[in-house]
KETOR-158245 format. One line per 3 residues: their letters; for each residue x negated, y, z of N, C-alpha, C. Coordinates in Angstrom, 3 decimals, padded with zeros to 6 digits. Each point is the difference from the previous one (the first is absolute). Example, Ala and Ser with C-alpha at 12.3 -4.5 7.8 and 13.67 -1.06 7.14 Angstrom:
REM residues 2
as = -013.190/-005.690/007.800/000.890/001.190/000.000/-000.900/001.200/000.000  000.350/001.050/-000.720/-000.820/001.190/000.060/000.770/001.090/000.730
//
This chain:
REM residues 94
mts = -034.155/-001.189/-060.828/-000.109/-001.032/000.974/000.647/000.136/001.559  000.410/-000.795/000.448/000.677/-000.009/001.247/-000.930/000.086/000.859  000.208/000.765/001.193/-000.841/000.009/001.227/000.848/000.076/001.273
lnv = -000.511/-000.919/000.894/000.730/-000.210/001.292/-000.808/-000.061/001.157  000.423/000.192/001.151/-000.909/-000.022/001.118/000.092/-001.479/000.576  -001.017/-000.439/000.796/000.033/-001.409/000.447/001.189/-000.450/000.665
aea = 000.649/000.686/000.782/001.164/-000.347/000.466/001.224/-000.315/-000.818  000.142/000.829/-000.772/001.054/000.154/-001.023/-000.455/-001.424/-000.863  -001.045/-000.176/-000.434/-000.428/-001.194/-000.842/000.298/-001.045/000.622
kar = -000.070/-000.326/001.332/-000.084/-001.080/000.872/001.596/-000.239/-000.050  000.695/000.967/000.533/001.239/-000.305/-000.166/000.902/-000.259/-001.320  -000.796/000.382/-001.032/000.738/-000.524/-001.413/-000.904/-000.812/-000.619
lse = -000.657/-000.709/000.552/-001.170/-000.984/-000.909/000.483/-000.792/-000.806  001.047/-000.814/000.192/000.965/-000.814/-000.902/000.232/000.505/-001.281  000.755/001.291/000.303/000.664/000.981/-001.098/-001.323/000.299/-000.810
llg = -001.095/000.723/000.542/-001.078/000.529/-000.863/-000.541/-001.099/-000.724  -000.217/-001.299/000.546/-000.774/-001.274/-000.504/001.094/-000.261/-001.521  001.174/000.088/-000.050/000.765/-000.054/-001.105/-000.047/000.957/-001.074
rva = -000.177/001.163/000.668/-000.254/001.171/-001.046/-001.320/-000.107/-000.647  -000.773/-000.301/000.605/-001.603/-000.185/-000.672/000.181/-001.086/-000.707  000.461/-001.299/000.406/-000.109/-001.174/-000.752/000.943/-000.086/-001.416
hgg = 001.086/000.326/000.373/001.086/000.211/-001.175/000.111/001.284/-000.813  -000.195/001.043/000.763/000.235/001.336/-000.592/-001.272/000.657/-000.803  -001.233/-000.680/000.324/-001.192/000.553/-000.006/-000.645/001.229/000.455
eti = 000.580/000.449/001.050/-000.270/001.124/000.644/-001.204/-000.033/000.857  -000.596/000.973/000.149/-001.296/000.186/000.788/000.252/000.679/001.303  -000.192/-000.578/001.125/000.388/000.855/001.296/-001.433/000.195/000.684
lit = 000.011/001.222/000.380/-001.086/000.274/000.922/000.479/000.079/001.558  -000.818/-000.423/000.915/000.300/-000.272/001.336/-000.878/000.920/000.964  000.316/001.173/000.568/-000.634/000.786/000.467/-000.053/-000.105/001.824
rrg = -001.099/000.391/000.607/000.462/000.200/001.411/-000.613/001.609/000.287  000.980/000.733/000.706/-000.518/001.388/000.251/-000.428/000.620/-001.274  000.622/-000.130/-000.975/-000.082/000.715/-001.306/-001.162/-000.587/-001.114
kpm = -000.933/-000.965/000.808/-000.894/-000.635/-000.665/000.163/-001.204/-000.829  -000.187/-000.082/-001.050/000.147/-001.330/-000.832/-000.822/-001.268/001.065  000.825/-000.889/000.123/-000.460/-001.365/000.523/-000.185/-001.179/-000.781
arl = 001.008/000.062/-000.776/000.416/-001.470/-001.085/000.758/000.352/-001.067  -000.188/-000.752/-000.807/000.908/000.070/-001.256/000.347/-001.185/-000.499  001.539/-000.353/-000.075/000.341/-001.118/-000.332/000.530/000.210/-001.386
vpm = -000.859/-000.957/-001.192/-000.060/000.003/-001.376/000.928/-001.257/-000.715  000.394/-000.066/-000.979/000.406/-001.264/-000.563/-001.076/-000.968/-000.372  000.124/-001.249/000.166/-001.171/-000.906/-000.052/-000.345/-000.048/-001.717
gte = -001.519/-000.040/-000.117/-000.512/000.292/-001.263/-000.318/001.138/-000.646  000.727/001.321/000.737/-000.420/001.114/-000.528/-001.698/000.558/000.442  -000.265/-000.471/001.216/-001.242/000.670/000.522/-001.209/-000.959/-000.434
eiq = -000.630/000.760/-000.885/-001.558/-000.832/-000.186/-000.783/-000.150/001.002  -000.421/-001.585/000.176/-000.742/-000.118/001.187/-001.591/000.025/-000.376  -000.725/001.020/000.585/-001.357/-000.276/-000.544/-000.767/-000.696/001.034
pla = -000.672/-000.895/-000.888/-001.152/-001.026/000.883/-000.924/000.932/000.845  -000.406/-000.673/000.998/-000.771/000.942/000.858/-001.384/000.002/-000.499  -000.243/-000.934/-001.040/-001.284/000.472/-000.569/-000.366/001.040/-000.919
kvq = 001.118/000.469/-000.304/000.102/001.335/-000.982/000.185/001.381/000.785  000.360/-000.068/001.267/-000.063/000.921/000.921/-001.251/000.398/000.192  -000.087/001.488/-000.409/-001.291/000.769/000.161/000.132/001.159/000.654
gwl = -001.232/000.195/000.894/-000.064/001.195/000.646/000.187/000.038/001.468  000.685/-001.241/000.723/000.199/-000.313/001.427/-001.102/-000.372/000.708  -001.116/-000.436/-000.888/-001.186/-000.695/000.840/-001.216/000.404/-001.081
edd = -001.159/000.455/000.825/-001.128/000.143/-000.881/-000.793/-001.256/-000.353  -000.678/-000.075/-000.946/-000.807/-001.175/-000.854/-000.772/-000.587/001.349  -000.592/000.547/000.811/-000.703/-000.444/000.905/000.556/-000.100/001.688
dpf = 001.403/000.058/000.057/000.470/-000.397/001.169/-000.362/-001.317/000.462  -000.071/000.035/001.212/-000.332/-001.320/000.826/000.876/-001.101/-000.456  001.530/000.398/-000.261/000.958/-001.154/-000.286/-000.538/-000.968/-001.001
fav = -000.713/000.835/-001.029/-000.214/-001.130/-001.053/-001.219/-001.020/000.253  -000.915/000.421/001.122/-000.759/-000.893/000.381/000.446/-001.315/000.649  000.918/000.515/000.837/001.117/-001.182/000.810/000.532/-001.042/-001.109
ids = 000.494/000.747/-000.732/000.903/-000.775/-001.238/-000.949/-000.828/-000.822  -001.290/000.383/-000.517/-000.769/-000.879/-000.577/-000.576/-001.276/000.933  -000.305/000.478/001.271/-000.391/-000.968/000.792/000.893/-001.336/000.355
ive = 001.288/000.531/000.045/001.214/-001.034/000.159/-000.257/-000.775/-001.365  000.171/000.657/-001.169/-000.080/-000.828/-001.242/-001.159/-001.288/000.016  -001.118/000.749/000.274/-001.063/-000.724/-000.048/000.166/-001.312/000.891
drs = 000.368/000.282/001.155/000.169/-001.135/001.076/000.865/-000.989/-000.459  001.153/000.649/-000.440/000.832/-001.195/-000.649/-000.119/-000.927/-000.839  -000.878/000.738/-001.200/-000.540/-000.817/-001.090/-001.097/-001.006/000.319
rrt = -000.561/000.100/001.240/-000.670/-001.053/000.521/000.261/-001.173/000.739  001.799/000.372/000.426/000.329/-001.293/000.838/001.027/-000.911/-000.791  000.037/-001.281/000.013/001.376/-000.612/-000.417/001.327/000.354/000.877
prv = 000.691/000.145/-000.838/001.704/-000.027/000.721/000.178/-001.138/000.817  000.542/000.357/000.994/000.565/-001.451/000.936/000.599/-001.044/-000.796  000.979/000.349/-000.998/000.535/-000.593/-000.840/-000.664/-000.963/-000.682
fqe = -001.066/000.326/-000.541/-001.069/-000.774/-000.812/-000.616/-000.669/000.637  -000.451/000.539/001.579/-000.967/-001.047/000.755/000.879/-001.139/000.315  001.508/000.213/000.432/000.742/-001.123/000.258/000.106/-001.071/-001.138
les = 000.335/000.820/-001.186/000.073/-000.960/-001.022/-001.386/-001.193/-000.456  -001.002/000.963/000.180/-001.241/-001.044/-000.246/-000.207/-000.959/001.384  000.407/000.192/001.152/000.065/-000.825/000.997/000.967/-001.319/-000.298
tvs = 001.023/000.562/-000.316/001.002/-001.058/-000.243/-000.436/-000.946/-001.422  -000.413/000.521/-001.026/-000.562/-000.646/-001.089/-001.253/-001.072/000.297  -000.866/000.743/001.075/-001.283/-000.763/000.309/000.510/-001.425/000.851
eip = 001.238/000.194/000.668/000.556/-001.235/000.787/000.773/-001.097/-000.879  000.281/000.277/-001.386/000.277/-000.991/-000.728/-000.840/-000.946/-000.550  000.286/-001.355/000.150/-001.270/-000.745/-000.366/000.211/-000.179/-001.594
e = -001.409/-000.376/-000.543/000.269/-000.016/-001.359/000.189/-001.510/-000.614
//
């Protein structure tokens, strides 16, 4: 895997994108020797759904209570599009 610092990657970005897209290379971009980003060909990285990520929040984290309340509130209200549609339909004479 090729490794470049940020300044070099910035100066050669077009070339690097070609190498990644057409040559299948993976390029590591570093800042002060620490990895910052990776350029990889499309379709090679498996994207993991957020629901499958484990270990970054405890089951009793307050975040989940907030999300649950948002979901509950949304299930109780009619979306504005449907409200407008209902008012338009009610104005049509039978």
